[in-house]
C-alpha positions as CSV (number, residue, x, y, z in Angstrom):
1,X,83.4,-33.2,113.9
2,X,82.6,-33.4,117.6
3,X,85.1,-32.0,120.0
4,X,84.3,-34.7,122.5
5,X,86.1,-37.6,120.8
6,X,86.7,-40.7,122.7
7,X,90.2,-41.6,123.7
8,X,90.3,-44.5,121.3
9,X,89.1,-42.3,118.4
10,X,91.6,-39.5,119.1
11,X,94.5,-42.0,119.6
12,X,93.6,-43.9,116.4
13,X,93.5,-40.7,114.4
14,X,96.9,-39.6,115.7
15,X,98.5,-43.0,114.9
16,X,96.9,-43.1,111.4
17,X,98.2,-39.6,110.6
18,X,101.7,-40.6,111.8
19,X,101.6,-43.7,109.5
20,X,100.2,-41.6,106.7
21,X,103.0,-39.0,106.9
22,X,105.8,-41.6,107.3
23,X,104.4,-43.5,104.3
24,X,104.1,-40.4,102.2
25,X,107.6,-39.2,103.0
26,X,109.1,-42.5,102.0
27,X,106.9,-42.7,98.8
28,X,105.3,-45.9,100.1
29,X,101.7,-44.6,100.5
30,X,100.2,-46.8,97.8
31,X,102.1,-49.9,99.0
32,X,101.1,-49.3,102.7
33,X,97.5,-48.7,101.6
34,X,97.4,-52.0,99.7
35,X,99.1,-53.9,102.6
36,X,96.5,-52.5,105.0
37,X,93.6,-53.6,102.7
38,X,95.1,-57.1,102.5
39,X,95.5,-57.2,106.3
40,X,91.9,-56.1,106.8
41,X,90.8,-58.9,104.4
42,X,92.7,-61.3,106.5
43,X,91.4,-59.8,109.8
44,X,87.8,-60.1,108.4
45,X,88.2,-63.7,107.4
46,X,90.1,-65.0,110.4
47,X,88.4,-65.0,113.8
48,X,91.6,-66.5,115.3
49,X,93.7,-63.5,114.2
50,X,91.0,-61.0,115.1
51,X,90.8,-62.5,118.6
52,X,94.6,-62.5,118.9
53,X,94.8,-58.8,118.0
54,X,92.1,-57.9,120.5
55,X,93.4,-60.0,123.4
56,X,95.2,-57.7,125.9
57,X,96.7,-60.7,127.7
58,X,99.0,-61.7,124.8
59,X,102.6,-61.0,125.6
60,X,104.6,-58.5,123.6
61,X,107.0,-61.2,122.5
62,X,104.1,-63.4,121.3
63,X,102.5,-60.5,119.4
64,X,105.8,-59.5,117.9
65,X,106.4,-63.1,116.7
66,X,103.0,-63.3,115.1
67,X,103.2,-59.9,113.4
68,X,106.7,-60.7,112.1
69,X,105.3,-63.9,110.6
70,X,102.3,-62.1,109.1
71,X,104.5,-59.3,107.7
72,X,106.8,-61.8,106.0
73,X,103.8,-63.8,104.6
74,X,101.9,-60.8,103.4
75,X,105.1,-58.9,102.3
76,X,104.3,-55.8,104.3
77,X,106.3,-52.6,103.6
78,X,109.0,-51.9,106.1
79,X,107.1,-48.9,107.5
80,X,103.9,-50.9,108.1
81,X,105.9,-53.7,109.8
82,X,107.6,-51.2,112.0
83,X,104.3,-49.5,112.7
84,X,102.8,-52.8,113.9
85,X,105.8,-53.3,116.2
86,X,105.4,-49.8,117.6
87,X,101.7,-50.5,118.3
88,X,102.7,-53.7,120.1
89,X,105.4,-52.0,122.1
90,X,103.0,-49.2,123.1
91,X,100.2,-51.8,123.9
92,X,97.9,-50.2,121.3
93,X,97.6,-53.1,118.8
94,X,93.9,-53.6,119.7
95,X,93.3,-50.1,118.1
96,X,94.7,-51.4,114.7
97,X,91.3,-51.7,113.0
98,X,90.2,-48.2,114.0
99,X,93.7,-46.8,113.0
100,X,93.5,-48.5,109.6
101,X,90.0,-47.2,108.9
102,X,91.2,-43.7,109.7
103,X,94.3,-44.2,107.5
104,X,92.3,-45.3,104.5
105,X,90.1,-42.3,104.9
106,X,93.2,-40.1,104.8
107,X,94.3,-41.8,101.6
108,X,90.8,-41.3,100.0
109,X,90.9,-37.7,101.0
110,X,94.3,-37.2,99.5
111,X,93.0,-38.5,96.2
112,X,90.1,-36.1,96.4
113,X,87.5,-38.8,97.1
114,X,84.4,-38.4,99.2
115,X,82.5,-41.2,100.8
116,X,78.8,-41.2,100.3
117,X,76.0,-43.5,101.3
118,X,73.3,-44.3,98.8
119,X,70.2,-46.2,99.7
120,X,67.5,-47.0,97.1
121,X,64.1,-48.7,97.3
122,X,65.0,-51.0,94.4
123,X,68.1,-52.5,92.9
124,X,69.9,-50.0,90.6
125,X,71.9,-51.2,87.6
126,X,75.6,-50.6,87.3
127,X,74.8,-48.1,84.6
128,X,72.3,-46.2,86.8
129,X,74.8,-46.1,89.7
130,X,77.6,-44.9,87.4
131,X,75.3,-42.1,86.1
132,X,74.4,-41.0,89.6
133,X,78.0,-41.2,90.7
134,X,79.2,-39.2,87.7
135,X,76.6,-36.4,88.0
136,X,77.1,-36.0,91.8
137,X,80.9,-36.1,91.5
138,X,80.7,-33.3,88.9
139,X,78.4,-31.3,91.1
140,X,80.5,-31.8,94.2
141,X,83.8,-31.3,92.5
142,X,85.1,-34.6,94.1
143,X,85.2,-38.2,93.3
144,X,82.4,-40.0,95.2
145,X,82.8,-43.5,96.6
146,X,79.4,-45.0,97.2
147,X,78.4,-47.4,99.9
148,X,75.3,-48.7,98.2
149,X,72.4,-50.5,99.8
150,X,68.8,-51.5,98.9
151,X,66.1,-50.9,101.5
152,X,62.7,-52.1,100.3
153,X,61.0,-50.3,103.2
154,X,61.6,-46.9,101.5
155,X,58.7,-47.8,99.2
156,X,60.2,-45.6,96.4
157,X,63.0,-43.0,96.0
158,X,66.5,-42.6,97.3
159,X,68.5,-41.5,100.3
160,X,71.9,-40.0,99.8
161,X,74.3,-38.9,102.5
162,X,77.5,-36.9,101.9
163,X,79.1,-36.2,105.2
164,X,76.5,-34.3,107.2
165,X,74.5,-33.4,104.1
166,X,71.4,-35.7,103.6
167,X,69.0,-35.8,100.6
168,X,65.9,-38.0,101.3
169,X,63.5,-38.4,98.4
170,X,62.0,-41.6,99.7
171,X,58.2,-42.1,99.8
172,X,58.6,-43.4,103.4
173,X,60.0,-40.1,104.5
174,X,57.4,-38.1,102.7
175,X,54.6,-40.2,104.3
176,X,56.1,-39.7,107.7
177,X,56.1,-35.9,107.2
178,X,52.4,-36.0,106.2
179,X,51.6,-38.2,109.2
180,X,53.4,-35.8,111.5
181,X,51.6,-32.8,109.9
182,X,48.2,-34.5,110.4
183,X,49.0,-35.3,114.1
184,X,50.0,-31.7,114.8
185,X,46.6,-30.3,113.4
């Protein structure tokens, strides 16, 4: 990781670690994780709530009122509700999306999961994806969670990224290497 993290990234990671530890100590980690996923779904589907969260001109009392209402409707755990209220009090509520992404990564890491990006030149079947996932999970010694996309411009082959490790077997990449070699000669 870079040592030159932005203030928002560093702050978000600190808050997410604090929420993670509090949730773990109170044996509510799974509940908080599910509550966060539900909140993210709501945030993704409601432009009004997204704008409300990002608006720094909202008063603390108005933000508290809305979060209390959401917490009751979505049946948030006590820790998550209190966490939201702390973010409001500290005027950090606009970091909530970044904090929650970091929190979910901590949860995945605790379960031994690794995130991977897989890009193929054609649609892969569920069976093919499962086979790739199984073989790579065994090789890595971790459970892989794929972010899968299709990119027809690859012409053929796959691109796989695991953290900073990249495997690129695409024809597009091979053609670029040949082109570069011809230009250098």
